[in-house]
Structure formats: structure tokens, C-alpha cells
N, C-alpha and C positions, 0 to 999 in steps of 0.2 A: 326425416326416418326412412331407414331402408325398409323396403317393402318385403314382406315374408308370408309364407304360407302359415295361417292361424288355425284354419280347421280344415278336415277332410270329412264329408258327410256321405253317407249311403243310406239308401232306401230299398231294403230288400222288396217290399211290396208296394207298388205304385199308391201314393197317396195314404199309406196305412204305415205310419211309424217311420223312424229313422235311427241311426247309429252312428256314433263318431268313431273314426280310425286314426290310428298314430302314423300309419304308413301305407301305402299301396303301390302296386306294380301297374304301371300303365302301358298299353299297347297301341302302336300307331294305327290309326283308323278306327279305333274301337271306343266304346264308351267305358265309363268307371267300371270295374268289374263287380259284378253282383248288385249293381245298382238298378232298381225297378225290374228286377229278373223275373218276379211274380206281379200280377194284378188281378183284381177282383172284376170280373165280367158282371154286368147287369143282364136282366131278360132282354133288354133293348139292345145289348152289344152281342147276344147270342148269334142273330142273323149273320152279321159280318163274320163272328168267328167260325161259325160252321160252314160258310162258304169258302174258307181257307184254312183248312186245320187237316193235321195228319195224325192218326192215332189219338184223336180226341184232344189235341192242343193246336192252336193257330201257328201256321208256319210262315207267317209274315206280319210286318208290324200292322197294328190297328190303331185308329185314331182314339183320342183321350174319351170321346163322347161314348165309348163302349164300355167304360170301367167306371167303378167306384171312385168319386173324386171329391175334392174339398170345395170346389165352386158350386156344386149341388148341395153338399152337406157340410156345413161349418163343423159339425160334431167331429168328423172324422180327422179334422186337422188337429185336433187334441190327443190322438193315438201317438204314444210313443213306445219305443223298444226295436230291438231287432235280434240278431242271432246269440244264442246262449246255448253252449255245449250241444250243437247240432241241431237245435230247435230253435224256432222263433218265439220270444217272449214279448208280449204286447200288454201295454197298460192303458187305461183311460180313467177320467175323474169320476164317470158314472156308472163304469163297468168293472167286474171283478176282474183281476189279472189274468191273462191266457198264456199259456204255453203249448205248442202244439208242433206237429211235425207236418210240414207243408206237403210231404209226399203222401201221406197216409192219414192225416187227420183233418183235410180239408174242410168237412162238415162242421168242425168245431169252430173255425174261423167264421164261417157264413153265419151260424147261429149267433155268433158273438156280435158280428156286425149288424144283424137287421135292426137292433134297436137305435142304432145310430144313423140310419138311412131313412130319408122321408118316405112315409107311407104313400104319399102322392106319386112317387116316382117309381118306374120299373124296379121289380125286386133286385136284390142281390142275388147272383145265380151260382157262380162258382169259381174257384181260384185256377188261374192258369198260368202256366210258364211258358212253353212253345219255345220257336226259334228266335224270336226277336226280344229285343229289352225294351220294356214299355215307357219309355220316356215320352213326353209331348212332342219334341222334334222327331221326325221320321229319320233324320240324318244321325250319322255316329258322333255326337258332339257331347261334351260335359258343360256343365254351367259353372260359371266363376262369378263371385260376387265380392263386393268391397265393405269391410267392416267400417271404413270412413264415410262412404255414401249413406251406409245405415244409420250412423250417428248423427250426420247431418239431418237423415230425414226424420230420425227420431226427435232432434230438436226442433225442427219446424212444425212437427206435429204436437208436441208437448207431452208425450209419454213414450215409455220404451215399446219395442216391437219384437225384438229377439231375432235369432237366426233362423229358428225352425220353420216360421210360417213360409219362408221363402224356398225352402227345400233345395237349395244350392249344394253343389258337390264340392267345390273349393272356396273357402272364403280367405280373402287377401287383407293382411293389415299393413298400414303405411302408405297407401296410394291417397293422393288427393281426392277429396270428394267428387264423385262422379266422373274421374278422369278416365275410368274405363271405357266410357261411352266414344271416346275418340280413339280407341284401340283397334278399331275394325280393320282386319288385313294385316296387322302387324303379328310378330312373333315373339311369345314369352318363353322366357327359360326359366325352369324350376330345376335346378341341378343340371342334370345332363338331357332332361325332357324338354322338348320344344312344342308348344301349342300355337297354332295359327288362330287367331280371334276371327269369327266368323259372322256373327250377328249380335244385336241386342235382344234381350229377353223380354217379349210383350206379355205383361201380366194380365191375368183373369181374376175373378172375384174370389178365388181360393185365398188369396193373401189378405183378404178382409176379416179372416177370422182369427181370434186369440186363440194360441196353440195351448195356453195353460186351462182354458174353460170350454172351447169348443163353440164359442159363441161369436157373432160378428161383432167387433168393436168399433168399426168405420167402414166407409166406403173406400178402399185403398186405391181402386182403379181411377175415381173421380178425384182423390187427393193428389195423386201422382200428376193428373192432368192439370190440375189447378196450380200445382206448385211449379211443374216443369213443363208444362205445355206438351207433354208426352206421357205414355204409361208404361214404359221401359223400366226395369231395373235388373240389373245384371247383364252378362254376356255369356254367349256361348263360344266354344273353342274346339277345334279338332287336334287330336294329338297327331303330331306331324313325325317325331321321334319319341319312342317309349323308352321307359326307364322306371327306376324307383324314385318316389317322391314322398316326403315325411313332414310333418307338422314342424314348423320353425325354419325349413328351408327357405333360402333367399330367392326373390323374384326380380328377373331382369327383363325389360322390353327391348 
């Protein structure tokens, strides 16, 4: 089977919703445009943010421990949604739908998130944009995952997992299961775009949550370790040569 680009996924707010794209323009040495452009700081993350901010926005990359994230609250993994007519539209199975302007209505998001965040944790504080894009990796990489690997993992576990819990950028169809683990250092071609595979994606407990319900349905990290002797799933890649990509494009290594 010829490998092809099956899905393009973008996450406008780190750990809070996601959206599918039909096409996107990639730029060399940059992340996927608009991905993790915003993030929600917790009170524990404010110390780091205030030590490195300009005009009330952080001016450098901050670690994921500063933000609302699924590893701490499985409930946030069930948030869906993205851009809609210039505003962000979010939904959750236990919350009323929310549509807000991230520039002028940040308080509405914070109020909406509070019931989904554990009371024992430092409280949600504010939405930040800043100079950085808030991916888990400090480096300007995008994430690439395999539908065949996902299908093999689902077969081993005995039930569906879906693509959303993994929060990947590009999903590839047609690879041999887990063949991506052997691509480190190689160049992938999607149309005229070239991507150099840089690393495997180590997984945290966020992927243990069912994204339909926002509840933990298994220990995914332990499951990966038991099945494969390792806890990675997916790969990172750096854009070497930019250009336009679209769902359905062929992939060559």
C-alpha cells in the first residue's frame, strides 16, 4: 500500500481541543502553523512565566509543567473544537459549549475550565500566547504518527483508542506497523516538503484518557512498556524544506 497523509491535526490551545485541516503551508525550521499557539497557565506556572515575559506574555518557551494538561486532568482530554469564524469553539461532555475570542474573552475560558481541573492542583490562571509555541518539545518539530501502528496497538489491547488522545500533527496511512521507529535521521517527502525525522515521542499519562469521556480507561504508558518494552509512540520531525501539504498526499522516505 502506498503511504499517504491521512490527517492533519492542529491544537490551537495546548491540551484544550483540536481541529482537522485539509491542507497547510509548512515553513522550514518552524512548527505547524497555529499549533499550540495558546496555552493555559496554572498558578504554579506563573512563577516561570513572570520571570520571562514581555508586556504580560511569556517571551520564551516554557515546560509543560506550567500549563493545564491531560496528564494531570484526564477530563481535559475530552475537550474538542478549534477555530470557528475567528473565535474558538470548544465542547466537552460535561460542560455547555463555549465560543470565545482568545484576545478579549480569556476569562470565559478560565471559568469554563475550572470544573475540569482537579481542586487539589494549583488553580488555572490565564491564557497566554507569547513568542513561543507551546509544544512539549523545546525544538521546532512537528509530530508524525502511523494509523497502522495505532491499529496494531488497538488489536493488542482489544478495543479502539482513536487518534485524538495522541494529539499528533500528521497521521500517515500505509506504513508497516511501527516502521516509523526505524526512520530516525531519514528524510520524508510529502510533495515538495522535506522533513528530517529527529526522535521518537516518549509518552506520558495523558494518553491514558478516553477522549470521548475524559476518564482514564487504561495505563497506556505501562501498556506500551509491556507490549513493546518501550513507551514511545510516534516520531518527531524537523521541516527541512517548506511548502504546501494536503490530506491524500503521498509519502516517500
